[in-house]
mmCIF file of the N, C-alpha and C atoms, coordinates in Angstrom:
data_MODEL
# 
_entry.id   MODEL 
# 
loop_
_atom_site.group_PDB 
_atom_site.id 
_atom_site.type_symbol 
_atom_site.label_atom_id 
_atom_site.label_alt_id 
_atom_site.label_comp_id 
_atom_site.label_asym_id 
_atom_site.label_entity_id 
_atom_site.label_seq_id 
_atom_site.pdbx_PDB_ins_code 
_atom_site.Cartn_x 
_atom_site.Cartn_y 
_atom_site.Cartn_z 
_atom_site.occupancy 
_atom_site.B_iso_or_equiv 
_atom_site.pdbx_formal_charge 
_atom_site.auth_seq_id 
_atom_site.auth_comp_id 
_atom_site.auth_asym_id 
_atom_site.auth_atom_id 
_atom_site.pdbx_PDB_model_num 
ATOM 1   N N  . MET A 1 1  ? 0.849   -1.156  0.000  1.00 0.00 ? 1  MET A N  1 
ATOM 2   C CA . MET A 1 1  ? 0.000   0.000   0.000  1.00 0.00 ? 1  MET A CA 1 
ATOM 3   C C  . MET A 1 1  ? 0.903   1.229   0.000  1.00 0.00 ? 1  MET A C  1 
ATOM 4   N N  . PHE A 1 2  ? 0.536   2.207   -0.783 1.00 0.00 ? 2  PHE A N  1 
ATOM 5   C CA . PHE A 1 2  ? 1.230   3.485   -0.820 1.00 0.00 ? 2  PHE A CA 1 
ATOM 6   C C  . PHE A 1 2  ? 0.326   4.535   -0.178 1.00 0.00 ? 2  PHE A C  1 
ATOM 7   N N  . LYS A 1 3  ? 0.900   5.345   0.731  1.00 0.00 ? 3  LYS A N  1 
ATOM 8   C CA . LYS A 1 3  ? 0.113   6.383   1.404  1.00 0.00 ? 3  LYS A CA 1 
ATOM 9   C C  . LYS A 1 3  ? 0.788   7.729   1.197  1.00 0.00 ? 3  LYS A C  1 
ATOM 10  N N  . TYR A 1 4  ? -0.024  8.721   0.897  1.00 0.00 ? 4  TYR A N  1 
ATOM 11  C CA . TYR A 1 4  ? 0.489   10.081  0.813  1.00 0.00 ? 4  TYR A CA 1 
ATOM 12  C C  . TYR A 1 4  ? -0.506  11.015  1.471  1.00 0.00 ? 4  TYR A C  1 
ATOM 13  N N  . VAL A 1 5  ? -0.056  11.698  2.530  1.00 0.00 ? 5  VAL A N  1 
ATOM 14  C CA . VAL A 1 5  ? -0.865  12.695  3.217  1.00 0.00 ? 5  VAL A CA 1 
ATOM 15  C C  . VAL A 1 5  ? -0.003  13.944  3.311  1.00 0.00 ? 5  VAL A C  1 
ATOM 16  N N  . SER A 1 6  ? -0.418  14.994  2.662  1.00 0.00 ? 6  SER A N  1 
ATOM 17  C CA . SER A 1 6  ? 0.348   16.239  2.657  1.00 0.00 ? 6  SER A CA 1 
ATOM 18  C C  . SER A 1 6  ? 0.427   16.799  4.070  1.00 0.00 ? 6  SER A C  1 
ATOM 19  N N  . PRO A 1 7  ? 1.524   17.237  4.554  1.00 0.00 ? 7  PRO A N  1 
ATOM 20  C CA . PRO A 1 7  ? 2.819   17.475  3.943  1.00 0.00 ? 7  PRO A CA 1 
ATOM 21  C C  . PRO A 1 7  ? 3.845   16.369  4.223  1.00 0.00 ? 7  PRO A C  1 
ATOM 22  N N  . THR A 1 8  ? 3.430   15.203  4.670  1.00 0.00 ? 8  THR A N  1 
ATOM 23  C CA . THR A 1 8  ? 4.383   14.135  4.970  1.00 0.00 ? 8  THR A CA 1 
ATOM 24  C C  . THR A 1 8  ? 4.856   13.448  3.691  1.00 0.00 ? 8  THR A C  1 
ATOM 25  N N  . PRO A 1 9  ? 6.018   12.772  3.749  1.00 0.00 ? 9  PRO A N  1 
ATOM 26  C CA . PRO A 1 9  ? 6.498   12.078  2.546  1.00 0.00 ? 9  PRO A CA 1 
ATOM 27  C C  . PRO A 1 9  ? 5.690   10.813  2.249  1.00 0.00 ? 9  PRO A C  1 
ATOM 28  N N  . LEU A 1 10 ? 5.826   10.311  1.036  1.00 0.00 ? 10 LEU A N  1 
ATOM 29  C CA . LEU A 1 10 ? 5.166   9.077   0.614  1.00 0.00 ? 10 LEU A CA 1 
ATOM 30  C C  . LEU A 1 10 ? 5.621   7.928   1.511  1.00 0.00 ? 10 LEU A C  1 
ATOM 31  N N  . SER A 1 11 ? 4.678   7.099   1.939  1.00 0.00 ? 11 SER A N  1 
ATOM 32  C CA . SER A 1 11 ? 4.963   5.962   2.807  1.00 0.00 ? 11 SER A CA 1 
ATOM 33  C C  . SER A 1 11 ? 4.517   4.679   2.110  1.00 0.00 ? 11 SER A C  1 
ATOM 34  N N  . THR A 1 12 ? 5.284   3.619   2.298  1.00 0.00 ? 12 THR A N  1 
ATOM 35  C CA . THR A 1 12 ? 4.960   2.324   1.702  1.00 0.00 ? 12 THR A CA 1 
ATOM 36  C C  . THR A 1 12 ? 4.793   1.285   2.805  1.00 0.00 ? 12 THR A C  1 
ATOM 37  N N  . ASP A 1 13 ? 3.708   0.523   2.749  1.00 0.00 ? 13 ASP A N  1 
ATOM 38  C CA . ASP A 1 13 ? 3.479   -0.590  3.666  1.00 0.00 ? 13 ASP A CA 1 
ATOM 39  C C  . ASP A 1 13 ? 3.498   -1.888  2.868  1.00 0.00 ? 13 ASP A C  1 
ATOM 40  N N  . LEU A 1 14 ? 4.284   -2.865  3.339  1.00 0.00 ? 14 LEU A N  1 
ATOM 41  C CA . LEU A 1 14 ? 4.331   -4.191  2.726  1.00 0.00 ? 14 LEU A CA 1 
ATOM 42  C C  . LEU A 1 14 ? 3.876   -5.198  3.762  1.00 0.00 ? 14 LEU A C  1 
ATOM 43  N N  . ASN A 1 15 ? 3.003   -6.120  3.363  1.00 0.00 ? 15 ASN A N  1 
ATOM 44  C CA . ASN A 1 15 ? 2.458   -7.116  4.278  1.00 0.00 ? 15 ASN A CA 1 
ATOM 45  C C  . ASN A 1 15 ? 2.472   -8.491  3.625  1.00 0.00 ? 15 ASN A C  1 
ATOM 46  N N  . LEU A 1 16 ? 2.713   -9.525  4.432  1.00 0.00 ? 16 LEU A N  1 
ATOM 47  C CA . LEU A 1 16 ? 2.713   -10.896 3.936  1.00 0.00 ? 16 LEU A CA 1 
ATOM 48  C C  . LEU A 1 16 ? 2.105   -11.794 5.012  1.00 0.00 ? 16 LEU A C  1 
ATOM 49  N N  . LYS A 1 17 ? 1.179   -12.643 4.594  1.00 0.00 ? 17 LYS A N  1 
ATOM 50  C CA . LYS A 1 17 ? 0.555   -13.603 5.508  1.00 0.00 ? 17 LYS A CA 1 
ATOM 51  C C  . LYS A 1 17 ? 0.505   -14.944 4.810  1.00 0.00 ? 17 LYS A C  1 
ATOM 52  N N  . ILE A 1 18 ? 1.025   -15.981 5.469  1.00 0.00 ? 18 ILE A N  1 
ATOM 53  C CA . ILE A 1 18 ? 1.043   -17.326 4.906  1.00 0.00 ? 18 ILE A CA 1 
ATOM 54  C C  . ILE A 1 18 ? 0.214   -18.231 5.812  1.00 0.00 ? 18 ILE A C  1 
ATOM 55  N N  . ALA A 1 19 ? -0.757  -18.930 5.225  1.00 0.00 ? 19 ALA A N  1 
ATOM 56  C CA . ALA A 1 19 ? -1.642  -19.811 5.985  1.00 0.00 ? 19 ALA A CA 1 
ATOM 57  C C  . ALA A 1 19 ? -1.263  -21.270 5.743  1.00 0.00 ? 19 ALA A C  1 
ATOM 58  N N  . PHE A 1 20 ? -1.434  -22.080 6.782  1.00 0.00 ? 20 PHE A N  1 
ATOM 59  C CA . PHE A 1 20 ? -1.157  -23.510 6.720  1.00 0.00 ? 20 PHE A CA 1 
ATOM 60  C C  . PHE A 1 20 ? -2.436  -24.286 6.987  1.00 0.00 ? 20 PHE A C  1 
ATOM 61  N N  . LYS A 1 21 ? -2.882  -25.038 5.979  1.00 0.00 ? 21 LYS A N  1 
ATOM 62  C CA . LYS A 1 21 ? -4.072  -25.890 6.098  1.00 0.00 ? 21 LYS A CA 1 
ATOM 63  C C  . LYS A 1 21 ? -5.285  -25.133 6.624  1.00 0.00 ? 21 LYS A C  1 
ATOM 64  N N  . ASP A 1 22 ? -5.378  -23.857 6.293  1.00 0.00 ? 22 ASP A N  1 
ATOM 65  C CA . ASP A 1 22 ? -6.502  -22.994 6.676  1.00 0.00 ? 22 ASP A CA 1 
ATOM 66  C C  . ASP A 1 22 ? -6.743  -22.990 8.189  1.00 0.00 ? 22 ASP A C  1 
ATOM 67  N N  . LYS A 1 23 ? -5.690  -23.247 8.983  1.00 0.00 ? 23 LYS A N  1 
ATOM 68  C CA . LYS A 1 23 ? -5.833  -23.285 10.433 1.00 0.00 ? 23 LYS A CA 1 
ATOM 69  C C  . LYS A 1 23 ? -4.854  -22.331 11.118 1.00 0.00 ? 23 LYS A C  1 
ATOM 70  N N  . PHE A 1 24 ? -3.566  -22.399 10.774 1.00 0.00 ? 24 PHE A N  1 
ATOM 71  C CA . PHE A 1 24 ? -2.536  -21.556 11.384 1.00 0.00 ? 24 PHE A CA 1 
ATOM 72  C C  . PHE A 1 24 ? -2.001  -20.577 10.349 1.00 0.00 ? 24 PHE A C  1 
ATOM 73  N N  . TRP A 1 25 ? -1.490  -19.420 10.800 1.00 0.00 ? 25 TRP A N  1 
ATOM 74  C CA . TRP A 1 25 ? -0.906  -18.467 9.873  1.00 0.00 ? 25 TRP A CA 1 
ATOM 75  C C  . TRP A 1 25 ? 0.201   -17.673 10.557 1.00 0.00 ? 25 TRP A C  1 
ATOM 76  N N  . VAL A 1 26 ? 1.155   -17.244 9.753  1.00 0.00 ? 26 VAL A N  1 
ATOM 77  C CA . VAL A 1 26 ? 2.258   -16.397 10.202 1.00 0.00 ? 26 VAL A CA 1 
ATOM 78  C C  . VAL A 1 26 ? 2.490   -15.331 9.132  1.00 0.00 ? 26 VAL A C  1 
ATOM 79  N N  . GLY A 1 27 ? 3.146   -14.273 9.513  1.00 0.00 ? 27 GLY A N  1 
ATOM 80  C CA . GLY A 1 27 ? 3.409   -13.238 8.532  1.00 0.00 ? 27 GLY A CA 1 
ATOM 81  C C  . GLY A 1 27 ? 4.242   -12.109 9.091  1.00 0.00 ? 27 GLY A C  1 
ATOM 82  N N  . GLY A 1 28 ? 4.347   -11.090 8.292  1.00 0.00 ? 28 GLY A N  1 
ATOM 83  C CA . GLY A 1 28 ? 5.114   -9.928  8.678  1.00 0.00 ? 28 GLY A CA 1 
ATOM 84  C C  . GLY A 1 28 ? 4.602   -8.687  7.988  1.00 0.00 ? 28 GLY A C  1 
ATOM 85  N N  . SER A 1 29 ? 5.014   -7.550  8.501  1.00 0.00 ? 29 SER A N  1 
ATOM 86  C CA . SER A 1 29 ? 4.600   -6.272  7.965  1.00 0.00 ? 29 SER A CA 1 
ATOM 87  C C  . SER A 1 29 ? 5.771   -5.304  8.074  1.00 0.00 ? 29 SER A C  1 
ATOM 88  N N  . TYR A 1 30 ? 5.867   -4.400  7.106  1.00 0.00 ? 30 TYR A N  1 
ATOM 89  C CA . TYR A 1 30 ? 6.919   -3.388  7.131  1.00 0.00 ? 30 TYR A CA 1 
ATOM 90  C C  . TYR A 1 30 ? 6.350   -2.064  6.645  1.00 0.00 ? 30 TYR A C  1 
ATOM 91  N N  . CYS A 1 31 ? 6.547   -1.027  7.416  1.00 0.00 ? 31 CYS A N  1 
ATOM 92  C CA . CYS A 1 31 ? 6.146   0.327   7.048  1.00 0.00 ? 31 CYS A CA 1 
ATOM 93  C C  . CYS A 1 31 ? 7.419   1.137   6.856  1.00 0.00 ? 31 CYS A C  1 
ATOM 94  N N  . SER A 1 32 ? 7.611   1.695   5.674  1.00 0.00 ? 32 SER A N  1 
ATOM 95  C CA . SER A 1 32 ? 8.872   2.343   5.330  1.00 0.00 ? 32 SER A CA 1 
ATOM 96  C C  . SER A 1 32 ? 9.208   3.541   6.209  1.00 0.00 ? 32 SER A C  1 
ATOM 97  N N  . GLN A 1 33 ? 8.254   4.154   6.844  1.00 0.00 ? 33 GLN A N  1 
ATOM 98  C CA . GLN A 1 33 ? 8.518   5.344   7.645  1.00 0.00 ? 33 GLN A CA 1 
ATOM 99  C C  . GLN A 1 33 ? 8.554   5.077   9.143  1.00 0.00 ? 33 GLN A C  1 
ATOM 100 N N  . ASP A 1 34 ? 8.191   3.860   9.593  1.00 0.00 ? 34 ASP A N  1 
ATOM 101 C CA . ASP A 1 34 ? 8.007   3.744   11.031 1.00 0.00 ? 34 ASP A CA 1 
ATOM 102 C C  . ASP A 1 34 ? 8.325   2.396   11.665 1.00 0.00 ? 34 ASP A C  1 
ATOM 103 N N  . ALA A 1 35 ? 7.881   1.269   11.108 1.00 0.00 ? 35 ALA A N  1 
ATOM 104 C CA . ALA A 1 35 ? 7.922   0.043   11.901 1.00 0.00 ? 35 ALA A CA 1 
ATOM 105 C C  . ALA A 1 35 ? 7.948   -1.222  11.055 1.00 0.00 ? 35 ALA A C  1 
ATOM 106 N N  . ALA A 1 36 ? 8.292   -2.312  11.737 1.00 0.00 ? 36 ALA A N  1 
ATOM 107 C CA . ALA A 1 36 ? 8.179   -3.661  11.192 1.00 0.00 ? 36 ALA A CA 1 
ATOM 108 C C  . ALA A 1 36 ? 7.435   -4.484  12.244 1.00 0.00 ? 36 ALA A C  1 
ATOM 109 N N  . ALA A 1 37 ? 6.772   -5.541  11.806 1.00 0.00 ? 37 ALA A N  1 
ATOM 110 C CA . ALA A 1 37 ? 5.998   -6.351  12.745 1.00 0.00 ? 37 ALA A CA 1 
ATOM 111 C C  . ALA A 1 37 ? 6.009   -7.807  12.317 1.00 0.00 ? 37 ALA A C  1 
ATOM 112 N N  . ILE A 1 38 ? 5.845   -8.682  13.312 1.00 0.00 ? 38 ILE A N  1 
ATOM 113 C CA . ILE A 1 38 ? 5.630   -10.096 13.047 1.00 0.00 ? 38 ILE A CA 1 
ATOM 114 C C  . ILE A 1 38 ? 4.224   -10.433 13.548 1.00 0.00 ? 38 ILE A C  1 
ATOM 115 N N  . ILE A 1 39 ? 3.548   -11.344 12.847 1.00 0.00 ? 39 ILE A N  1 
ATOM 116 C CA . ILE A 1 39 ? 2.195   -11.735 13.227 1.00 0.00 ? 39 ILE A CA 1 
ATOM 117 C C  . ILE A 1 39 ? 2.076   -13.257 13.180 1.00 0.00 ? 39 ILE A C  1 
ATOM 118 N N  . ALA A 1 40 ? 1.210   -13.783 14.017 1.00 0.00 ? 40 ALA A N  1 
ATOM 119 C CA . ALA A 1 40 ? 0.941   -15.219 14.028 1.00 0.00 ? 40 ALA A CA 1 
ATOM 120 C C  . ALA A 1 40 ? -0.442  -15.436 14.629 1.00 0.00 ? 40 ALA A C  1 
ATOM 121 N N  . GLY A 1 41 ? -1.060  -16.555 14.284 1.00 0.00 ? 41 GLY A N  1 
ATOM 122 C CA . GLY A 1 41 ? -2.359  -16.834 14.855 1.00 0.00 ? 41 GLY A CA 1 
ATOM 123 C C  . GLY A 1 41 ? -2.951  -18.123 14.339 1.00 0.00 ? 41 GLY A C  1 
ATOM 124 N N  . PHE A 1 42 ? -4.153  -18.403 14.798 1.00 0.00 ? 42 PHE A N  1 
ATOM 125 C CA . PHE A 1 42 ? -4.862  -19.579 14.307 1.00 0.00 ? 42 PHE A CA 1 
ATOM 126 C C  . PHE A 1 42 ? -6.361  -19.302 14.288 1.00 0.00 ? 42 PHE A C  1 
ATOM 127 N N  . ASN A 1 43 ? -7.033  -19.994 13.398 1.00 0.00 ? 43 ASN A N  1 
ATOM 128 C CA . ASN A 1 43 ? -8.477  -19.871 13.255 1.00 0.00 ? 43 ASN A CA 1 
ATOM 129 C C  . ASN A 1 43 ? -9.139  -20.844 14.219 1.00 0.00 ? 43 ASN A C  1 
ATOM 130 N N  . ILE A 1 44 ? -9.877  -20.324 15.193 1.00 0.00 ? 44 ILE A N  1 
ATOM 131 C CA . ILE A 1 44 ? -10.561 -21.165 16.164 1.00 0.00 ? 44 ILE A CA 1 
ATOM 132 C C  . ILE A 1 44 ? -11.734 -21.880 15.487 1.00 0.00 ? 44 ILE A C  1 
ATOM 133 N N  . ASN A 1 45 ? -12.530 -21.128 14.748 1.00 0.00 ? 45 ASN A N  1 
ATOM 134 C CA . ASN A 1 45 ? -13.619 -21.675 13.929 1.00 0.00 ? 45 ASN A CA 1 
ATOM 135 C C  . ASN A 1 45 ? -13.927 -20.660 12.835 1.00 0.00 ? 45 ASN A C  1 
ATOM 136 N N  . ALA A 1 46 ? -15.056 -20.780 12.178 1.00 0.00 ? 46 ALA A N  1 
ATOM 137 C CA . ALA A 1 46 ? -15.372 -19.891 11.065 1.00 0.00 ? 46 ALA A CA 1 
ATOM 138 C C  . ALA A 1 46 ? -15.610 -18.440 11.507 1.00 0.00 ? 46 ALA A C  1 
ATOM 139 N N  . LEU A 1 47 ? -15.904 -18.221 12.794 1.00 0.00 ? 47 LEU A N  1 
ATOM 140 C CA . LEU A 1 47 ? -16.199 -16.877 13.286 1.00 0.00 ? 47 LEU A CA 1 
ATOM 141 C C  . LEU A 1 47 ? -15.083 -16.244 14.118 1.00 0.00 ? 47 LEU A C  1 
ATOM 142 N N  . PHE A 1 48 ? -14.219 -17.037 14.726 1.00 0.00 ? 48 PHE A N  1 
ATOM 143 C CA . PHE A 1 48 ? -13.232 -16.505 15.662 1.00 0.00 ? 48 PHE A CA 1 
ATOM 144 C C  . PHE A 1 48 ? -11.804 -16.840 15.248 1.00 0.00 ? 48 PHE A C  1 
ATOM 145 N N  . VAL A 1 49 ? -10.949 -15.829 15.377 1.00 0.00 ? 49 VAL A N  1 
ATOM 146 C CA . VAL A 1 49 ? -9.524  -15.961 15.078 1.00 0.00 ? 49 VAL A CA 1 
ATOM 147 C C  . VAL A 1 49 ? -8.755  -15.418 16.271 1.00 0.00 ? 49 VAL A C  1 
ATOM 148 N N  . LEU A 1 50 ? -7.707  -16.117 16.678 1.00 0.00 ? 50 LEU A N  1 
ATOM 149 C CA . LEU A 1 50 ? -6.832  -15.643 17.745 1.00 0.00 ? 50 LEU A CA 1 
ATOM 150 C C  . LEU A 1 50 ? -5.484  -15.330 17.126 1.00 0.00 ? 50 LEU A C  1 
ATOM 151 N N  . GLY A 1 51 ? -5.017  -14.105 17.302 1.00 0.00 ? 51 GLY A N  1 
ATOM 152 C CA . GLY A 1 51 ? -3.766  -13.699 16.681 1.00 0.00 ? 51 GLY A CA 1 
ATOM 153 C C  . GLY A 1 51 ? -2.928  -12.841 17.599 1.00 0.00 ? 51 GLY A C  1 
ATOM 154 N N  . TYR A 1 52 ? -1.654  -12.713 17.234 1.00 0.00 ? 52 TYR A N  1 
ATOM 155 C CA . TYR A 1 52 ? -0.715  -11.909 18.010 1.00 0.00 ? 52 TYR A CA 1 
ATOM 156 C C  . TYR A 1 52 ? 0.178   -11.151 17.037 1.00 0.00 ? 52 TYR A C  1 
ATOM 157 N N  . SER A 1 53 ? 0.479   -9.923  17.366 1.00 0.00 ? 53 SER A N  1 
ATOM 158 C CA . SER A 1 53 ? 1.364   -9.105  16.556 1.00 0.00 ? 53 SER A CA 1 
ATOM 159 C C  . SER A 1 53 ? 2.336   -8.374  17.466 1.00 0.00 ? 53 SER A C  1 
ATOM 160 N N  . TYR A 1 54 ? 3.596   -8.275  17.034 1.00 0.00 ? 54 TYR A N  1 
ATOM 161 C CA . TYR A 1 54 ? 4.587   -7.514  17.795 1.00 0.00 ? 54 TYR A CA 1 
ATOM 162 C C  . TYR A 1 54 ? 5.244   -6.522  16.854 1.00 0.00 ? 54 TYR A C  1 
ATOM 163 N N  . ASP A 1 55 ? 5.205   -5.239  17.222 1.00 0.00 ? 55 ASP A N  1 
ATOM 164 C CA . ASP A 1 55 ? 5.782   -4.158  16.422 1.00 0.00 ? 55 ASP A CA 1 
ATOM 165 C C  . ASP A 1 55 ? 7.192   -3.826  16.876 1.00 0.00 ? 55 ASP A C  1 
ATOM 166 N N  . PHE A 1 56 ? 8.067   -3.609  15.919 1.00 0.00 ? 56 PHE A N  1 
ATOM 167 C CA . PHE A 1 56 ? 9.408   -3.096  16.161 1.00 0.00 ? 56 PHE A CA 1 
ATOM 168 C C  . PHE A 1 56 ? 9.461   -1.706  15.548 1.00 0.00 ? 56 PHE A C  1 
ATOM 169 N N  . THR A 1 57 ? 9.595   -0.668  16.349 1.00 0.00 ? 57 THR A N  1 
ATOM 170 C CA . THR A 1 57 ? 9.641   0.695   15.829 1.00 0.00 ? 57 THR A CA 1 
ATOM 171 C C  . THR A 1 57 ? 11.010  0.955   15.223 1.00 0.00 ? 57 THR A C  1 
ATOM 172 N N  . THR A 1 58 ? 11.039  1.416   13.965 1.00 0.00 ? 58 THR A N  1 
ATOM 173 C CA . THR A 1 58 ? 12.297  1.668   13.275 1.00 0.00 ? 58 THR A CA 1 
ATOM 174 C C  . THR A 1 58 ? 12.618  3.151   13.139 1.00 0.00 ? 58 THR A C  1 
ATOM 175 N N  . SER A 1 59 ? 11.691  4.023   13.541 1.00 0.00 ? 59 SER A N  1 
ATOM 176 C CA . SER A 1 59 ? 11.929  5.457   13.459 1.00 0.00 ? 59 SER A CA 1 
ATOM 177 C C  . SER A 1 59 ? 12.627  5.938   14.726 1.00 0.00 ? 59 SER A C  1 
ATOM 178 N N  . GLU A 1 60 ? 12.877  7.223   14.800 1.00 0.00 ? 60 GLU A N  1 
ATOM 179 C CA . GLU A 1 60 ? 13.496  7.822   15.997 1.00 0.00 ? 60 GLU A CA 1 
ATOM 180 C C  . GLU A 1 60 ? 12.648  7.613   17.241 1.00 0.00 ? 60 GLU A C  1 
ATOM 181 N N  . LEU A 1 61 ? 11.364  7.427   17.066 1.00 0.00 ? 61 LEU A N  1 
ATOM 182 C CA . LEU A 1 61 ? 10.467  7.177   18.196 1.00 0.00 ? 61 LEU A CA 1 
ATOM 183 C C  . LEU A 1 61 ? 10.851  5.894   18.931 1.00 0.00 ? 61 LEU A C  1 
ATOM 184 N N  . GLY A 1 62 ? 11.491  4.959   18.246 1.00 0.00 ? 62 GLY A N  1 
ATOM 185 C CA . GLY A 1 62 ? 11.890  3.697   18.855 1.00 0.00 ? 62 GLY A CA 1 
ATOM 186 C C  . GLY A 1 62 ? 12.819  3.854   20.039 1.00 0.00 ? 62 GLY A C  1 
ATOM 187 N N  . LYS A 1 63 ? 13.597  4.917   20.065 1.00 0.00 ? 63 LYS A N  1 
ATOM 188 C CA . LYS A 1 63 ? 14.503  5.165   21.193 1.00 0.00 ? 63 LYS A CA 1 
ATOM 189 C C  . LYS A 1 63 ? 13.727  5.460   22.473 1.00 0.00 ? 63 LYS A C  1 
ATOM 190 N N  . MET A 1 64 ? 12.520  5.992   22.324 1.00 0.00 ? 64 MET A N  1 
ATOM 191 C CA . MET A 1 64 ? 11.700  6.353   23.474 1.00 0.00 ? 64 MET A CA 1 
ATOM 192 C C  . MET A 1 64 ? 10.647  5.298   23.819 1.00 0.00 ? 64 MET A C  1 
ATOM 193 N N  . SER A 1 65 ? 10.309  4.440   22.867 1.00 0.00 ? 65 SER A N  1 
ATOM 194 C CA . SER A 1 65 ? 9.198   3.496   23.092 1.00 0.00 ? 65 SER A CA 1 
ATOM 195 C C  . SER A 1 65 ? 9.670   2.057   23.258 1.00 0.00 ? 65 SER A C  1 
ATOM 196 N N  . ASN A 1 66 ? 10.902  1.852   23.620 1.00 0.00 ? 66 ASN A N  1 
ATOM 197 C CA . ASN A 1 66 ? 11.443  0.510   23.778 1.00 0.00 ? 66 ASN A CA 1 
ATOM 198 C C  . ASN A 1 66 ? 10.716  -0.206  24.885 1.00 0.00 ? 66 ASN A C  1 
# 
């Protein structure tokens, strides 16, 4: 995804999710201006999903939000 909101610079988000047997999934995310993340989870049933995500801040804010 490409995002542009004036007056900030263009930002790019890349995401990947890989599913195994339609039950478990893992993936990652990267935002060019701010962060990277890992994600994982599993489908409990057709209505409920349990997932977890952890963000790694890559901007200057990361020094303060460790």
